[in-house]
Structures are given as C-alpha cells and as structure tokens.
N, C-alpha and C positions, 0 to 999 in steps of 0.2 A: 504494500500500500504506500509506503514511504517513497518508493522509487517512482510510482505512478504520479503521486502528488508532485514530486520534484520535477518530473517530466512536464507536467502542466505548467509549473512555474517557469521553467527554462525554455518552453516552447518546442519540446521534442515530440512532435506529432507522430512521427514514424514509430518511435518507441511505444507510444500509447496504443497505436494500431497493432503493433507486433505482440503486445502483452494482453490484448483483448482476445478472448477465445475465438477461434475462427468461426464457430457456429453462431456467434453473436454479431459478427461484422455485417453491416449493411453496405450496399453499393456506394453510398455517399458518406461512409463512416469517416474517412480521412478529412473530408471537407467539414463535417460536423465537429470533429476534434479541433481542427484549425480555427474554426469559428469560436469555439469555447476559449481556446488559448488567447485569441485576439480580443475578446470582449470581457475577460475576467481578470481582475487583479487579486491574486491570492494573498492572504495575510498570515495564515498559520494553519498548522495541523496538530490535532490532539488525538492520539490513539487511546481509546477507552478500554478496549478488550480485544483479545484475539484467542482463537482456539484452532488447534491443528491436530488432525488425526490422519497420519500417513500423507496421502496426496490430496487431501481436502483441507481447506482452511476458511475461517470466517474472521473478518476484522471489523470491529465497530470503531468508527472514527467520527470526528467532527472536523471539517475543513471550513475555514473562515475566509470570506472574500468581501471586497469593498462593494458597498451599495447603501449609502446614506444611513449610518456610517459603515455597517457591516451586516453580513448575512451568514447564517450557519448552514452547512450541508452536513447533516447528521445521518449516517448510513451504516447499515450492517452489510458488508460486501462478502461475496462468495468467490473463492479462488480454487483452482485445481492445478496440480502439477502433472505435466505430461512430458515424458522424456527429459526430465530435469528442468523444464521451463514452467514457471508459474504463469497462469492466465487468469485474468479477471473475467468473471461470468456475468454477474449482476449484483444488484443490491436492493435492499428495502430501506426506504426513507423512514426516518424516525423523528419524533418531536425534538425541538431545540432543547439543549441542555441549559441548566441554570448556571450562570457564571457568577462566582463569588467576587465581590468587589475588591477583596484583599488578596486574591490569587494573583500570581504573575500573569501579565497579559499574554494572550495566545499568540501575539505577533512576534514575540521574542525580544521585545524592547528592553526587558529587564526591570520594568516598572510595574507597579500594581495595576490591575485592570481598571480600577476606578480613576487612575491618573492618566490612563492612555485611551483605549477605545471605549471605556465605560463612562467617560465623562460626557 
C-alpha cells in the first residue's frame, strides 16, 4: 500500500497500472490513473491495520488529500501475491476516522494536528 501511495504522489502511473491486478484493469485505466495523479495533491498516509495470510492481504488505511482544506480516503484494500508480485484488487470505502487535535499531523509536518491542518 505504501508503494502505491508513493507512486500516486510521485506520478508513477505505469507502476500503478502494473500493480493493479490484470483482471481489474479497464481499457482506459492508465488515463484514469493519470487523471487522478494530475488532479490530486496528497498530504499523508496512515496505515491503520493490515492482515496477511500467505498470498492474500488486507490493508486498512487513510490517505489525506487537499480539498478545502483536506479530505480523507479511508479504505480497506485487498491484495494478492502472484509469482512474487503483489497486486491491488479492490477496496471498501469506510467512514472518516476521528482525528485527535493533539496527535501529530498526518502531513508529516511534525506539529500537532490542531496547529496544522486542524486549524
């Protein structure tokens, strides 16, 4: 999950396409990925939970992105490993998490949430 989030932040559309399971790719998938990259300013990633059993994994995460002032993408994602390669399959959207005002900000600024994106 971290590598896919980093790929979104760095604009590596081909990596995102390669790590999407082939059964989930649409004909316009690369264009859709590029559109997301070009229109989204990611702010931070928080991994909440992960489970792995052999070649199956689930990751619950929250990704934050800019949108007056920010939005949460809270998802439980499913991955499979085939021939040593991990593939993203799909995810279930979940409700926003509650952010504590005194927690470190999700953006990595090193300041408390209330003094950064929580203000």
